[in-house]
A tleap script that builds the chain and sets N, CA, C and O, in Angstrom:
source leaprc.protein.ff14SB
mol = sequence {
  NMET ALA LYS LYS TYR ASN LEU LYS ARG PRO
  ILE GLU LYS LYS VAL ARG PHE SER ASP GLU
  GLU TRP GLU TYR ILE LYS VAL LYS ILE GLU
  LYS SER PRO PHE LYS ASN PHE GLN ASN PHE
  ALA ARG LEU LEU ILE ILE THR GLY GLU ILE
  LYS ASN VAL ASP TYR SER GLN LEU ILE GLY
  LEU ASN GLN GLU VAL ALA ARG VAL GLY ASN
  ASN ILE ASN GLN MET ALA ARG LEU ALA ASN
  GLN PHE LYS GLU ILE SER PRO ASP ASP ILE
  GLN TYR LEU ILE LYS GLU VAL GLU ALA LEU
  LYS GLY MET VAL ARG GLU ASN ILE ASN GLU
  ALA PHE LYS GLN ASN ARG GLY CGLY
}
set mol.1.N position { 83.156 1.211 63.227 }
set mol.1.CA position { 84.371 1.483 62.008 }
set mol.1.C position { 83.185 2.446 61.243 }
set mol.1.O position { 81.965 2.284 61.206 }
set mol.2.N position { 83.972 3.425 60.698 }
set mol.2.CA position { 83.028 4.552 59.904 }
set mol.2.C position { 83.056 4.319 58.265 }
set mol.2.O position { 83.996 4.219 57.477 }
set mol.3.N position { 81.509 4.273 58.080 }
set mol.3.CA position { 81.560 4.125 56.310 }
set mol.3.C position { 82.459 4.685 55.580 }
set mol.3.O position { 82.890 5.777 55.949 }
set mol.4.N position { 82.829 4.241 54.693 }
set mol.4.CA position { 83.509 5.183 53.403 }
set mol.4.C position { 82.676 5.287 52.420 }
set mol.4.O position { 82.143 4.270 51.977 }
set mol.5.N position { 82.347 6.806 51.776 }
set mol.5.CA position { 81.545 7.001 50.520 }
set mol.5.C position { 82.669 7.155 49.832 }
set mol.5.O position { 83.805 7.403 50.237 }
set mol.6.N position { 82.084 6.916 48.296 }
set mol.6.CA position { 82.803 7.174 47.196 }
set mol.6.C position { 82.235 8.362 46.747 }
set mol.6.O position { 81.271 8.207 45.998 }
set mol.7.N position { 82.609 9.655 47.029 }
set mol.7.CA position { 82.149 10.951 46.696 }
set mol.7.C position { 82.665 11.487 45.430 }
set mol.7.O position { 83.848 11.319 45.134 }
set mol.8.N position { 81.824 12.144 44.634 }
set mol.8.CA position { 82.282 12.716 43.636 }
set mol.8.C position { 83.342 13.901 43.962 }
set mol.8.O position { 84.315 14.193 43.266 }
set mol.9.N position { 82.967 14.478 45.091 }
set mol.9.CA position { 83.975 15.649 45.288 }
set mol.9.C position { 83.946 15.292 46.827 }
set mol.9.O position { 83.069 15.702 47.588 }
set mol.10.N position { 85.011 14.474 47.206 }
set mol.10.CA position { 85.598 14.308 48.481 }
set mol.10.C position { 86.239 15.354 49.285 }
set mol.10.O position { 86.229 15.240 50.511 }
set mol.11.N position { 86.759 16.298 48.756 }
set mol.11.CA position { 87.341 17.489 49.594 }
set mol.11.C position { 86.767 18.319 49.562 }
set mol.11.O position { 86.327 18.949 48.600 }
set mol.12.N position { 86.622 18.538 51.157 }
set mol.12.CA position { 85.578 19.390 51.874 }
set mol.12.C position { 86.046 20.772 52.582 }
set mol.12.O position { 86.686 20.649 53.626 }
set mol.13.N position { 85.766 22.151 52.072 }
set mol.13.CA position { 86.765 23.151 53.118 }
set mol.13.C position { 85.512 23.954 53.709 }
set mol.13.O position { 84.397 23.965 53.189 }
set mol.14.N position { 85.831 24.538 54.730 }
set mol.14.CA position { 84.720 25.309 55.369 }
set mol.14.C position { 85.476 27.021 55.318 }
set mol.14.O position { 86.604 27.449 55.077 }
set mol.15.N position { 84.344 27.545 55.632 }
set mol.15.CA position { 84.634 28.679 55.203 }
set mol.15.C position { 83.729 29.698 56.385 }
set mol.15.O position { 82.561 29.397 56.631 }
set mol.16.N position { 84.247 30.651 56.924 }
set mol.16.CA position { 83.777 31.523 58.000 }
set mol.16.C position { 83.219 33.158 57.430 }
set mol.16.O position { 83.883 33.811 56.624 }
set mol.17.N position { 81.892 33.645 58.017 }
set mol.17.CA position { 81.420 34.489 57.512 }
set mol.17.C position { 81.190 35.345 58.918 }
set mol.17.O position { 81.206 34.722 59.979 }
set mol.18.N position { 81.031 36.417 58.911 }
set mol.18.CA position { 80.161 37.554 59.843 }
set mol.18.C position { 78.934 37.691 59.608 }
set mol.18.O position { 78.537 37.429 58.472 }
set mol.19.N position { 77.970 38.155 60.656 }
set mol.19.CA position { 76.922 37.942 60.030 }
set mol.19.C position { 76.120 38.960 59.106 }
set mol.19.O position { 74.954 38.815 58.736 }
set mol.20.N position { 76.939 39.980 58.816 }
set mol.20.CA position { 76.451 40.686 57.885 }
set mol.20.C position { 77.247 40.301 56.649 }
set mol.20.O position { 76.797 40.954 55.708 }
set mol.21.N position { 78.070 39.650 56.327 }
set mol.21.CA position { 78.602 39.087 55.314 }
set mol.21.C position { 77.467 37.995 54.875 }
set mol.21.O position { 77.028 38.073 53.728 }
set mol.22.N position { 76.981 36.982 55.753 }
set mol.22.CA position { 76.081 35.686 55.672 }
set mol.22.C position { 74.945 36.357 55.138 }
set mol.22.O position { 74.394 35.933 54.122 }
set mol.23.N position { 74.509 37.477 55.803 }
set mol.23.CA position { 73.123 37.994 54.843 }
set mol.23.C position { 73.359 38.336 53.512 }
set mol.23.O position { 72.640 38.030 52.561 }
set mol.24.N position { 74.421 39.000 53.476 }
set mol.24.CA position { 74.437 39.807 52.012 }
set mol.24.C position { 74.764 38.278 51.043 }
set mol.24.O position { 74.477 38.106 49.859 }
set mol.25.N position { 75.299 37.507 51.779 }
set mol.25.CA position { 75.600 36.221 50.555 }
set mol.25.C position { 74.020 35.274 50.938 }
set mol.25.O position { 74.053 34.169 50.397 }
set mol.26.N position { 73.459 35.383 51.285 }
set mol.26.CA position { 72.335 34.707 51.340 }
set mol.26.C position { 71.073 35.571 50.287 }
set mol.26.O position { 70.272 34.930 49.608 }
set mol.27.N position { 71.105 37.214 50.329 }
set mol.27.CA position { 70.297 37.623 48.991 }
set mol.27.C position { 71.021 37.265 47.922 }
set mol.27.O position { 70.226 36.941 47.040 }
set mol.28.N position { 72.376 37.135 47.472 }
set mol.28.CA position { 73.002 36.830 46.510 }
set mol.28.C position { 72.387 35.264 45.819 }
set mol.28.O position { 71.979 35.020 44.684 }
set mol.29.N position { 72.533 34.353 47.071 }
set mol.29.CA position { 72.347 33.213 46.406 }
set mol.29.C position { 71.125 33.084 46.455 }
set mol.29.O position { 70.922 31.893 46.223 }
set mol.30.N position { 69.791 33.797 46.685 }
set mol.30.CA position { 68.335 33.757 46.500 }
set mol.30.C position { 68.490 34.104 44.981 }
set mol.30.O position { 68.309 33.206 44.159 }
set mol.31.N position { 68.881 35.622 44.493 }
set mol.31.CA position { 68.959 35.944 43.397 }
set mol.31.C position { 69.299 35.308 42.280 }
set mol.31.O position { 68.895 35.511 41.135 }
set mol.32.N position { 70.310 34.274 42.804 }
set mol.32.CA position { 70.719 33.186 41.781 }
set mol.32.C position { 69.887 31.914 41.194 }
set mol.32.O position { 68.771 31.662 41.648 }
set mol.33.N position { 70.432 31.184 40.245 }
set mol.33.CA position { 69.722 30.176 40.000 }
set mol.33.C position { 69.953 28.757 40.818 }
set mol.33.O position { 69.473 27.659 40.536 }
set mol.34.N position { 70.725 29.060 41.782 }
set mol.34.CA position { 71.068 27.984 43.022 }
set mol.34.C position { 70.154 28.098 44.242 }
set mol.34.O position { 69.404 29.062 44.395 }
set mol.35.N position { 70.239 27.124 45.071 }
set mol.35.CA position { 69.176 27.266 45.877 }
set mol.35.C position { 69.846 26.802 47.063 }
set mol.35.O position { 69.227 26.799 48.127 }
set mol.36.N position { 70.928 26.447 47.008 }
set mol.36.CA position { 71.726 26.194 48.324 }
set mol.36.C position { 73.477 27.040 47.959 }
set mol.36.O position { 73.996 27.419 46.909 }
set mol.37.N position { 73.899 27.050 49.284 }
set mol.37.CA position { 75.390 27.438 49.164 }
set mol.37.C position { 76.411 26.996 48.386 }
set mol.37.O position { 77.074 27.631 47.566 }
set mol.38.N position { 76.495 25.652 48.768 }
set mol.38.CA position { 77.278 24.697 48.287 }
set mol.38.C position { 77.587 24.995 46.584 }
set mol.38.O position { 78.708 25.228 46.130 }
set mol.39.N position { 76.296 24.926 45.769 }
set mol.39.CA position { 76.200 25.219 44.251 }
set mol.39.C position { 76.884 26.498 44.063 }
set mol.39.O position { 77.990 26.744 43.582 }
set mol.40.N position { 75.969 27.263 44.556 }
set mol.40.CA position { 76.545 28.640 44.675 }
set mol.40.C position { 77.756 29.240 44.804 }
set mol.40.O position { 77.901 30.352 44.296 }
set mol.41.N position { 79.042 28.503 45.634 }
set mol.41.CA position { 80.022 28.959 46.014 }
set mol.41.C position { 80.742 28.311 44.997 }
set mol.41.O position { 81.532 28.890 44.251 }
set mol.42.N position { 80.459 27.046 44.962 }
set mol.42.CA position { 81.406 26.321 43.751 }
set mol.42.C position { 81.509 26.738 42.544 }
set mol.42.O position { 82.560 26.881 41.920 }
set mol.43.N position { 80.134 27.006 42.070 }
set mol.43.CA position { 80.756 27.748 40.882 }
set mol.43.C position { 81.157 29.043 40.721 }
set mol.43.O position { 81.733 29.396 39.691 }
set mol.44.N position { 80.940 29.725 41.542 }
set mol.44.CA position { 81.671 31.069 41.710 }
set mol.44.C position { 83.008 31.432 41.842 }
set mol.44.O position { 83.643 32.303 41.246 }
set mol.45.N position { 83.429 30.457 42.910 }
set mol.45.CA position { 84.932 30.040 42.693 }
set mol.45.C position { 85.568 29.419 41.652 }
set mol.45.O position { 86.547 29.935 41.113 }
set mol.46.N position { 85.199 28.559 41.374 }
set mol.46.CA position { 85.562 27.903 39.918 }
set mol.46.C position { 85.397 28.847 38.539 }
set mol.46.O position { 86.266 29.008 37.682 }
set mol.47.N position { 84.232 29.349 38.551 }
set mol.47.CA position { 84.521 30.054 37.045 }
set mol.47.C position { 84.677 31.840 37.424 }
set mol.47.O position { 84.672 32.753 36.599 }
set mol.48.N position { 84.814 31.956 38.978 }
set mol.48.CA position { 85.040 33.311 39.046 }
set mol.48.C position { 83.806 34.549 39.149 }
set mol.48.O position { 83.817 35.687 39.618 }
set mol.49.N position { 82.874 33.811 38.541 }
set mol.49.CA position { 81.350 34.807 38.271 }
set mol.49.C position { 80.010 33.849 38.188 }
set mol.49.O position { 79.835 32.731 37.703 }
set mol.50.N position { 79.166 34.746 38.851 }
set mol.50.CA position { 77.641 33.836 38.584 }
set mol.50.C position { 77.075 35.237 37.676 }
set mol.50.O position { 77.428 36.416 37.700 }
set mol.51.N position { 76.185 34.607 36.998 }
set mol.51.CA position { 75.759 35.620 35.685 }
set mol.51.C position { 74.147 35.189 36.124 }
set mol.51.O position { 73.632 34.082 35.963 }
set mol.52.N position { 73.573 36.306 36.675 }
set mol.52.CA position { 71.901 36.241 36.852 }
set mol.52.C position { 71.186 37.240 35.792 }
set mol.52.O position { 71.309 38.459 35.908 }
set mol.53.N position { 70.604 36.780 34.989 }
set mol.53.CA position { 70.060 37.776 33.997 }
set mol.53.C position { 68.423 37.555 34.321 }
set mol.53.O position { 67.839 36.536 34.689 }
set mol.54.N position { 67.891 38.963 34.028 }
set mol.54.CA position { 66.410 39.156 33.988 }
set mol.54.C position { 66.282 38.831 32.594 }
set mol.54.O position { 67.042 39.478 31.875 }
set mol.55.N position { 65.530 38.006 32.011 }
set mol.55.CA position { 65.003 37.534 30.800 }
set mol.55.C position { 63.214 38.000 30.560 }
set mol.55.O position { 62.526 37.767 29.566 }
set mol.56.N position { 62.828 38.685 31.784 }
set mol.56.CA position { 61.292 38.985 31.841 }
set mol.56.C position { 60.904 39.872 30.876 }
set mol.56.O position { 59.864 39.649 30.255 }
set mol.57.N position { 61.686 41.022 30.601 }
set mol.57.CA position { 61.361 42.250 29.259 }
set mol.57.C position { 61.382 41.441 28.079 }
set mol.57.O position { 60.425 41.636 27.331 }
set mol.58.N position { 62.398 40.398 27.632 }
set mol.58.CA position { 62.466 39.573 26.284 }
set mol.58.C position { 60.975 38.790 26.542 }
set mol.58.O position { 59.955 38.925 25.866 }
set mol.59.N position { 61.137 38.095 27.506 }
set mol.59.CA position { 59.544 37.134 27.612 }
set mol.59.C position { 58.372 38.101 27.089 }
set mol.59.O position { 57.623 37.921 26.130 }
set mol.60.N position { 58.435 39.373 28.154 }
set mol.60.CA position { 57.170 40.012 27.603 }
set mol.60.C position { 57.182 40.714 26.162 }
set mol.60.O position { 56.208 40.982 25.458 }
set mol.61.N position { 58.360 40.912 25.943 }
set mol.61.CA position { 57.885 41.394 24.115 }
set mol.61.C position { 57.704 40.184 23.181 }
set mol.61.O position { 57.131 40.287 22.096 }
set mol.62.N position { 58.277 38.901 23.703 }
set mol.62.CA position { 57.716 37.836 22.709 }
set mol.62.C position { 56.149 37.859 23.101 }
set mol.62.O position { 55.437 37.993 22.105 }
set mol.63.N position { 55.537 37.772 24.170 }
set mol.63.CA position { 54.548 38.017 24.538 }
set mol.63.C position { 53.456 38.753 23.952 }
set mol.63.O position { 52.367 38.290 23.615 }
set mol.64.N position { 53.944 40.215 23.842 }
set mol.64.CA position { 53.334 41.123 22.873 }
set mol.64.C position { 53.124 41.133 21.436 }
set mol.64.O position { 52.138 41.564 20.837 }
set mol.65.N position { 54.551 40.413 20.785 }
set mol.65.CA position { 54.520 39.890 19.696 }
set mol.65.C position { 53.494 39.290 19.082 }
set mol.65.O position { 53.006 39.656 18.013 }
set mol.66.N position { 53.022 38.020 19.983 }
set mol.66.CA position { 52.061 37.208 19.662 }
set mol.66.C position { 50.537 37.556 19.731 }
set mol.66.O position { 49.554 37.197 19.083 }
set mol.67.N position { 50.775 38.527 20.938 }
set mol.67.CA position { 49.432 39.548 20.725 }
set mol.67.C position { 49.009 40.459 19.421 }
set mol.67.O position { 47.863 40.659 19.018 }
set mol.68.N position { 50.050 40.882 18.955 }
set mol.68.CA position { 49.951 41.739 17.870 }
set mol.68.C position { 49.744 40.730 16.786 }
set mol.68.O position { 49.118 41.215 15.843 }
set mol.69.N position { 50.092 39.413 16.620 }
set mol.69.CA position { 49.682 38.473 15.639 }
set mol.69.C position { 48.176 37.998 15.651 }
set mol.69.O position { 47.459 37.611 14.728 }
set mol.70.N position { 47.929 38.157 17.014 }
set mol.70.CA position { 46.691 37.750 17.014 }
set mol.70.C position { 45.568 38.576 16.462 }
set mol.70.O position { 44.508 38.295 15.902 }
set mol.71.N position { 46.149 39.668 16.805 }
set mol.71.CA position { 45.261 40.842 16.223 }
set mol.71.C position { 45.199 41.028 14.952 }
set mol.71.O position { 44.263 41.717 14.546 }
set mol.72.N position { 46.083 40.521 14.057 }
set mol.72.CA position { 45.981 40.678 12.631 }
set mol.72.C position { 45.489 39.459 12.158 }
set mol.72.O position { 44.955 39.395 11.051 }
set mol.73.N position { 45.603 38.579 12.814 }
set mol.73.CA position { 44.809 37.318 12.397 }
set mol.73.C position { 43.412 37.482 12.409 }
set mol.73.O position { 42.513 37.117 11.651 }
set mol.74.N position { 43.452 38.079 13.387 }
set mol.74.CA position { 41.519 38.749 14.025 }
set mol.74.C position { 41.101 39.561 12.614 }
set mol.74.O position { 40.151 39.342 11.862 }
set mol.75.N position { 42.211 40.633 12.525 }
set mol.75.CA position { 41.381 41.736 11.517 }
set mol.75.C position { 41.602 41.015 9.968 }
set mol.75.O position { 40.792 41.305 9.087 }
set mol.76.N position { 42.442 40.307 9.745 }
set mol.76.CA position { 42.508 39.349 8.196 }
set mol.76.C position { 41.176 38.515 8.382 }
set mol.76.O position { 40.482 38.627 7.371 }
set mol.77.N position { 40.676 37.824 9.219 }
set mol.77.CA position { 39.713 37.283 8.991 }
set mol.77.C position { 38.387 38.248 8.550 }
set mol.77.O position { 37.867 38.155 7.438 }
set mol.78.N position { 37.992 39.052 9.444 }
set mol.78.CA position { 37.092 40.066 9.046 }
set mol.78.C position { 37.170 40.620 7.995 }
set mol.78.O position { 36.111 40.649 7.367 }
set mol.79.N position { 38.446 41.317 7.308 }
set mol.79.CA position { 38.774 41.756 5.904 }
set mol.79.C position { 38.675 40.974 4.892 }
set mol.79.O position { 38.540 41.304 3.713 }
set mol.80.N position { 38.753 39.762 5.406 }
set mol.80.CA position { 38.511 38.685 4.251 }
set mol.80.C position { 36.872 38.430 4.176 }
set mol.80.O position { 36.273 38.372 3.102 }
set mol.81.N position { 36.222 38.283 5.496 }
set mol.81.CA position { 34.650 38.434 5.413 }
set mol.81.C position { 34.031 39.350 4.789 }
set mol.81.O position { 33.091 39.044 4.055 }
set mol.82.N position { 34.425 40.667 4.948 }
set mol.82.CA position { 33.904 41.904 4.149 }
set mol.82.C position { 34.811 42.391 3.049 }
set mol.82.O position { 34.732 43.590 2.783 }
set mol.83.N position { 35.771 41.552 2.279 }
set mol.83.CA position { 36.329 41.721 1.289 }
set mol.83.C position { 36.757 43.082 1.145 }
set mol.83.O position { 36.480 43.809 0.191 }
set mol.84.N position { 37.487 43.402 2.202 }
set mol.84.CA position { 38.213 45.037 2.361 }
set mol.84.C position { 39.684 45.339 2.434 }
set mol.84.O position { 40.268 46.413 2.576 }
set mol.85.N position { 40.245 43.789 2.262 }
set mol.85.CA position { 41.532 43.592 1.948 }
set mol.85.C position { 42.150 42.736 1.256 }
set mol.85.O position { 41.850 41.662 1.777 }
set mol.86.N position { 42.837 42.540 0.392 }
set mol.86.CA position { 43.280 41.930 -0.402 }
set mol.86.C position { 43.828 40.431 0.076 }
set mol.86.O position { 44.130 40.576 1.260 }
set mol.87.N position { 44.061 39.207 -0.278 }
set mol.87.CA position { 44.354 38.155 0.806 }
set mol.87.C position { 46.331 38.368 0.430 }
set mol.87.O position { 47.126 37.738 1.127 }
set mol.88.N position { 46.858 39.338 -0.753 }
set mol.88.CA position { 48.288 39.087 -0.580 }
set mol.88.C position { 48.747 40.168 0.640 }
set mol.88.O position { 49.788 40.077 1.290 }
set mol.89.N position { 47.678 41.244 0.793 }
set mol.89.CA position { 48.109 42.261 1.967 }
set mol.89.C position { 48.074 41.375 3.204 }
set mol.89.O position { 48.968 41.510 4.038 }
set mol.90.N position { 47.077 40.450 3.390 }
set mol.90.CA position { 46.948 39.676 4.623 }
set mol.90.C position { 48.090 38.520 4.545 }
set mol.90.O position { 48.449 37.938 5.569 }
set mol.91.N position { 48.543 38.275 3.491 }
set mol.91.CA position { 49.578 37.410 3.509 }
set mol.91.C position { 50.850 37.978 4.124 }
set mol.91.O position { 51.588 37.423 4.938 }
set mol.92.N position { 50.960 39.106 3.620 }
set mol.92.CA position { 52.227 40.038 3.630 }
set mol.92.C position { 52.189 40.302 5.163 }
set mol.92.O position { 53.355 40.181 5.537 }
set mol.93.N position { 51.592 40.531 5.964 }
set mol.93.CA position { 51.172 41.037 7.425 }
set mol.93.C position { 51.555 39.615 8.209 }
set mol.93.O position { 52.262 39.579 9.216 }
set mol.94.N position { 51.049 38.623 7.659 }
set mol.94.CA position { 51.345 37.553 8.681 }
set mol.94.C position { 52.553 37.098 8.238 }
set mol.94.O position { 52.988 36.334 9.099 }
set mol.95.N position { 53.373 37.198 7.242 }
set mol.95.CA position { 55.018 37.064 7.165 }
set mol.95.C position { 55.800 37.975 7.856 }
set mol.95.O position { 56.874 37.640 8.355 }
set mol.96.N position { 55.353 39.101 7.928 }
set mol.96.CA position { 55.785 40.000 8.647 }
set mol.96.C position { 56.169 39.740 10.296 }
set mol.96.O position { 57.209 39.744 10.955 }
set mol.97.N position { 54.556 39.484 10.602 }
set mol.97.CA position { 54.508 39.210 12.073 }
set mol.97.C position { 55.393 37.631 12.506 }
set mol.97.O position { 56.044 37.416 13.528 }
set mol.98.N position { 55.190 36.894 11.591 }
set mol.98.CA position { 56.354 35.344 11.771 }
set mol.98.C position { 57.631 35.647 12.088 }
set mol.98.O position { 58.305 35.216 13.024 }
set mol.99.N position { 58.059 36.810 10.817 }
set mol.99.CA position { 59.302 37.372 11.011 }
set mol.99.C position { 59.696 37.906 12.319 }
set mol.99.O position { 60.555 37.571 13.135 }
set mol.100.N position { 59.052 38.587 12.289 }
set mol.100.CA position { 59.272 39.395 13.750 }
set mol.100.C position { 59.360 38.533 15.281 }
set mol.100.O position { 60.141 38.730 16.211 }
set mol.101.N position { 58.569 37.805 15.191 }
set mol.101.CA position { 57.989 36.541 16.609 }
set mol.101.C position { 59.646 35.912 16.199 }
set mol.101.O position { 60.331 35.888 17.221 }
set mol.102.N position { 60.393 35.424 14.979 }
set mol.102.CA position { 61.402 34.272 14.853 }
set mol.102.C position { 62.566 35.225 15.376 }
set mol.102.O position { 63.419 34.680 16.076 }
set mol.103.N position { 62.689 36.473 15.138 }
set mol.103.CA position { 63.762 37.650 15.515 }
set mol.103.C position { 63.732 37.548 16.991 }
set mol.103.O position { 64.724 37.212 17.637 }
set mol.104.N position { 62.537 37.852 17.545 }
set mol.104.CA position { 62.449 37.981 19.039 }
set mol.104.C position { 63.088 36.455 19.581 }
set mol.104.O position { 64.089 36.236 20.264 }
set mol.105.N position { 62.164 35.584 19.034 }
set mol.105.CA position { 62.774 33.941 20.123 }
set mol.105.C position { 64.092 33.813 19.362 }
set mol.105.O position { 64.615 32.808 19.842 }
set mol.106.N position { 64.861 34.288 18.467 }
set mol.106.CA position { 66.434 34.211 18.113 }
set mol.106.C position { 66.829 35.376 19.273 }
set mol.106.O position { 67.451 34.795 20.162 }
set mol.107.N position { 66.729 36.386 19.486 }
set mol.107.CA position { 67.469 36.989 20.488 }
set mol.107.C position { 67.176 36.269 21.904 }
set mol.107.O position { 68.122 36.166 22.684 }
set mol.108.N position { 66.067 35.828 22.225 }
set mol.108.CA position { 66.216 35.014 23.440 }
set mol.108.C position { 66.830 34.004 23.799 }
set mol.108.O position { 67.303 33.750 24.906 }
set mol.109.N position { 66.835 33.017 22.257 }
set mol.109.CA position { 68.118 31.886 22.237 }
set mol.109.C position { 69.172 32.303 22.667 }
set mol.109.O position { 69.818 31.696 23.521 }
set mol.110.N position { 69.479 33.256 22.220 }
set mol.110.CA position { 70.882 33.589 22.030 }
set mol.110.C position { 71.472 34.405 23.366 }
set mol.110.O position { 72.680 34.593 23.508 }
set mol.111.N position { 70.604 34.807 24.199 }
set mol.111.CA position { 70.810 35.725 25.538 }
set mol.111.C position { 70.931 34.319 26.384 }
set mol.111.O position { 71.495 34.297 27.477 }
set mol.112.N position { 70.444 33.334 25.880 }
set mol.112.CA position { 70.085 32.170 27.033 }
set mol.112.C position { 71.553 31.636 26.721 }
set mol.112.O position { 72.193 31.225 27.689 }
set mol.113.N position { 71.958 31.614 25.866 }
set mol.113.CA position { 73.316 30.728 25.306 }
set mol.113.C position { 74.664 31.643 25.923 }
set mol.113.O position { 75.599 31.038 26.446 }
set mol.114.N position { 74.671 33.008 25.822 }
set mol.114.CA position { 75.711 33.545 26.335 }
set mol.114.C position { 75.438 33.574 27.771 }
set mol.114.O position { 76.454 33.554 28.466 }
set mol.115.N position { 74.391 33.613 28.350 }
set mol.115.CA position { 74.415 33.639 29.588 }
set mol.115.C position { 74.597 32.181 30.527 }
set mol.115.O position { 74.719 32.018 31.742 }
set mol.116.N position { 74.562 31.336 29.520 }
set mol.116.CA position { 75.180 29.828 29.744 }
set mol.116.C position { 76.518 29.744 29.621 }
set mol.116.O position { 76.928 28.746 30.214 }
set mol.117.N position { 77.503 30.460 29.027 }
set mol.117.CA position { 78.791 30.217 28.762 }
set mol.117.C position { 79.072 29.462 27.447 }
set mol.117.O position { 80.202 29.091 27.129 }
set mol.118.N position { 78.008 29.266 26.733 }
set mol.118.CA position { 77.926 28.798 25.577 }
set mol.118.C position { 78.001 29.361 24.185 }
set mol.118.O position { 77.878 28.618 23.211 }
savepdb mol mol.pdb
quit
């Protein structure tokens, strides 16, 4: 007697592809956040689309802003040491960099939310 499993998704459907279609689909799956056909196909069929967003530019921008902030901090230390810039100017620069970092972080978070359907 065959075992019965209490599956969350008990309905199974078969799909057939030509070699060319399957090669095309494999490339799409590799570029997607999914690593298998079942999850890729289920979401595509249910939602009608799969979004694949490249965040590398936003992440790179965030890293560059952090580097600018580090450079300003180094300059501020030197300026304080040699008394060539006022503490108020230093604080202003630090606040500006923090605001810039916050805007970049906010944009990254917003992009993530939009692409997750949230």
